[in-house]
N, C-alpha and C positions, 0 to 999 in steps of 0.2 A: 392381139396378145392379151394373155391374161394381165389383169391390172396389178396384182401382186409381183408377176415377173417383170412388168414394166418397169414398177416401183424399185425391184432392186436393180433393174438395168439404169435406172436414173441415178441411183445411189452411186454405183459404180463407176459411171461416166462422172459424176461429180468428184468421186475420189480420184480418179485419174487425172481430172484438170487441177485438183487441189495439189496432186503430187508434183504435176508439170511446172505449176507456179512456185513451188517450193525448191524443184530443182533450178529454177531461174534466179531465186533468191539466194541459192547457195554459193552462186559466182560472185557475189557482192562481198566487199570487203567487211569483216566482222573483228571486234576487239577480241583478243586472245582471253582465254579462260584458262585459270590454272589447273594443274592436274588434280587438286583437292576438288575444286569445284565441280570438276567434268565427272569424278567419281560420285559425289554426291548427287548430282543431277541423274546419273545413270542408275546409281541405288533406288533413288526415288521413283523413276519411271518403271524399274524392274518392281519395285513394291506394289506400285498401282496395278502393273498388270497382273502380278500374282494374286493380289486381292480381288481384282475384276473376274479372274479365271475362277477362284473360290467360291464368289458369289455366284456366279451362274452355276457351277457344279453344285453348291448347296441347293440352290432353287431347283435344279433338275432331280436332285436326289430326294429332296422333300417331295416333289410333286409325282415321282416315279414309286409305284409300288406293285410289289406281285402277291399272288396268292397261290395256295396248292388246292384245286378244287377236286383232288382226286383221293389224297392219304385221308383216311376216316371218314371216306365218303357215305359208307353204310351206317355211320353213327346217326341215330335219329336226333333232329333238331327242332325244339318248338318253334313256332311261327312267331318271327320278330316284327312282323307289319305295323301291328298297332303300336307297339313300343316306339319304334323307329317315327312313326308319323307323328306321335304326341310331342317327340323331341324337336322333330322339324317344323311343326305347326307352330310351336312355342318360339321357335328362331324366326319364324316368319312374323309373329306377333310384335317380337322385339324390334325387329328391323323396321316394322311400320310405325310403331311407336316412337322410334327415334326420327323417322322421316317426319311426323308431324310436328316433333319438338323443333326441329331444324327449319321449319317454313311454316309461315301463318295460314297458307292455303295449300291445295293439292299440287306439290311440284314433283313432277314426273323425274328429274333429275335427282332430287333429294330421296326419293323413293327408291330408285335403281341404286344409288349409292348407299344407302343403310340397308338395303337387302343383300347387296353384295357383302356389306361389312359382316351381316350375320351369317351368311351361308356360302359366299363365294369368293372372297379374297383369296388369292393364291396360297397363303399360309394358312388361314383359317379354314378355308374349306376342307384342306387335307388335315388340320389340326381335327375336324370332325370327324375323320376317319379313325385318326389316333385315338381320339376320346371313345369311340365305338369299340377300337379293340381291347379297351380296359373297362368295359362297361359291364359290371356283373350282373346288370338287370337283363342283360341279353343272353339268350342262349347261343353261343356261338362256339365255332371251332376254330382253334388257333393251333397250327402246325409250325413246330420250329425249322429253322433251314435245315438243320443236321439230320433231320427225321424226314424231309420232303423229298420229292421227286428232282429237287434242284440240288442235291446234297454234294453231287460229283462236282459241281460247277465252281471253279477257281474265282478268285476275287476280280479279275479283270472280266471274266465271263458275265458277272452278276453282281456288279458293285453295290448297286442298291440295297439287295436282299442281304448281303455281307454286313452291310452298314446298319441296317435297321430292322432286319429279319422280314418275316412275311406278314399280311396283314390276315384278318380272321375271316371266316365264312359264316353267314347267318342264312336263316331261311325266310324268304319274304314270300308269302303264299305257298306256291310249289315250287318256288325257284330257289336255287342254291347261290347265294350272291357274295362274292366278296366286298367287305365294306368298303375297300379303296374305290369301288364303282360310284357309289355316292359322292366321293369327292370329284370324279371325274363328271357326275351328272349335274353337280352345282359350278363347279370351277370352269372345266373345259365346256360345258354347256354353256355357260355366260360367253366364254369366247367365241363360239359358234354365233350366238345370237348378235355379240357386239359386230362381228364380222360379216354376217348374213344382212342384218337390218339397220343396226346402228349406223355402220359405215357404208351400207347399201350395195355390198360387193355380191350379195347374193349367196344361196345355200350351197353351190357347187364350190365356191371359193372356201367356204368354212369348212366342208369336207375335205378341202385339198390342205388346209392349213392342220387339221386334227390327222389326217393320215401322216403328213410330214413330221408333227411331232412325235406320234407314237413310234415312227420309223425311226427316230434320231433320240432326243434327250429323255422323253419320257417313255420310253420303251426299249428299243433294241439296244442303245448305246449303254444306258444304266441298270438294264434287268437281264439284258441278253433276250427279251421276249417282246414281240409284237402281238398285243392283244385285240384281237377284234372285238370282244366283248366291250373293251374299253370303248371302242369306237362306237358301239351300240349306246353305250351309257352317256357318251357326249352328244349324240344326235337327240337322244331322248331329253336331254338337259337342255338345248335349244327349244323343244316344244314346251317344256315347263316355263321357261322364260317368255317365250311368245304368250303364253297364258296367262302371266302376271297380270296385265292389263286386257288381254285379249283382243289386241288391235292389229296383229299379224295373223297370216294364214297357217293353218296346221298342215304340215307335209303328209300326214297319215289319215286325218279325218276331216270332213266337210260337214256343213249345216252349223246349226244352233251350238251343238255340244262342242265343236272345235272352238268357238270362240267365247266359252264362258270363262270370265275372269277370275282369278283369286282375289283380286283388289279393286274396290271402286273408291271413288270420290263422292262422299256424301255429308251431308250436313252433320254437325257435331250433336244437335238435337231437333226435336220438331220445331223449336222456336227459334233456333239461333240460324243466323244467315252465314256465319262461317263454315267452311267445309273443311274435311279431312280425309285421310285415308282410311278406310276399313276393310279388313279381311271380311269376304262374303261367302266363301266357301273352305273347306279345308283341303289341305294335299292329300291326295290317295294314291300310295304309291303303285297301286295296282293299275293306273292309267298309263305307267311307264314301264315298269318291271316286268319283263318275259323272259323265256327261256335262253334268249340270244345274249343275256348278261351272264350266262353261265360258260365258263371257259371249256369246261367238259362237252359242251355241246357247239358252243361257237369258238372252234379250236384257236390256238396260237399258232404265231410263226416264230421262225427262231433265227438269231444274227447269222450263225454258220451251222453248216452240216454237223459239226463236230458236237456242238452244245445241242440240237436236236437229237443224235444219236444216243447221249448220255442221258437225257431226259426221257425218251422213249424206251431206253432200257429198264430205267426205274419204274415206267408205267407198267411195262410188261410185267415185271418182277411182282409189283403190287397187285396187279390184276391176277396173277397166279395165286397169290396168298390170300386174296378177298374171294376168289372163285366167280370172278366177274371180268367180262371183256370190256376193257376201258379204253378201247380203239375209239378215237374221236371221229365223227360226234357219238356220245353213247346214246343218243336219243335221235334217231333220223326222222322221226315224225316231228319232233320239235323243231328240227331244220326246216321241213315243210311249211310248218306254220309261221315260221320266221319268215321265210320266202313270201309267204303269202301277205304277212304283215307289211313287210317293207317294198314289195313290188318290184318291178324290173327296174325301176329308176332309182332306187335307193338300196337295194340288197346287195349289188356287187361292191358299194362303197362300205358295207357295214359286216357282212359274213365271210367268213372263210371258206376257201375254195371246196373244202371237204363238206361243208354246211350247205353251200351252193348246189352241190351235185348229189346230196344224200337223198336217198329214196328209203321210205319205210321197207322193213322186212316183210315179206308176204305172209298173211295170216295161215297158220295151219289148216287143213281141207276140214277138220272137224268144228272149226271155230265159225258160228254164225252171227255173232255180235260183235 
């Protein structure tokens, strides 16, 4: 049995036993409570329950985001790759510096803790997304919900987008990427790394967790959309976290390149015996970002046929206005490359069915290149 399912079964059995013990205790005589006291207890319990539900909902809404990868797609964007890398490498350095301040030697727990604080705490990681949305130094495309392919969706269909609107789209190399994907890369990527490696459950369990969250609180339940591009960003984030110290295998690469760490434990100086963490190479987003991060290529799934019909109708309308066929995937060759990148083992977990089955359009007979 899957360890997570077994764990959930253990929790359920424990809850059942606890409930049985509670029923047994209920038969014992108790001192009577006044009606006022009972009402106060009931109100307190209701308040705690409401607060708990509100907290869970707020976390889900903060971590759930959506983009419109099609509206304004013909608008040219400058490449933001180097600007993003400067910011992210600076955050890496800040986390490393705090880890060195927190411990007198190279403490791995301190390193991961401070890097998570810098890049991947559930709120901070997605706060990075919010800051990038407002970063005037980036050439980004921001589409309001009222102008987007989601504008026909009601509050209950798309609660997250109604609450905080859509995230921006930037260009990283040749790929159009929602800035929300960077939150997935660091935050959910850490969760994959923690599940697969630190908890020892393996990569399939991490993928199972990611698919489950995207199908519920971080996707279908809050935005009405299951983004396969989010799942790709999560997976690539796992690869990043494995490369921090370079001690775990890369699921896509082998050899020396796969294990080149970002951080090493080195002497503070040539003459000092004390050691500290140092960044030995820069984060290059080109190692991770690829066309499968683009929701116009790695298509989305939807919570209901009604939601899908409303969105597809707007996509068709947009395509007619732009004179472009926006049927997903818009680039079948990119899907072929994505299948090649992720292989038979991982592609079914990461790519939409349409991308898995896409084949490039045949070249015209007069084309020889």
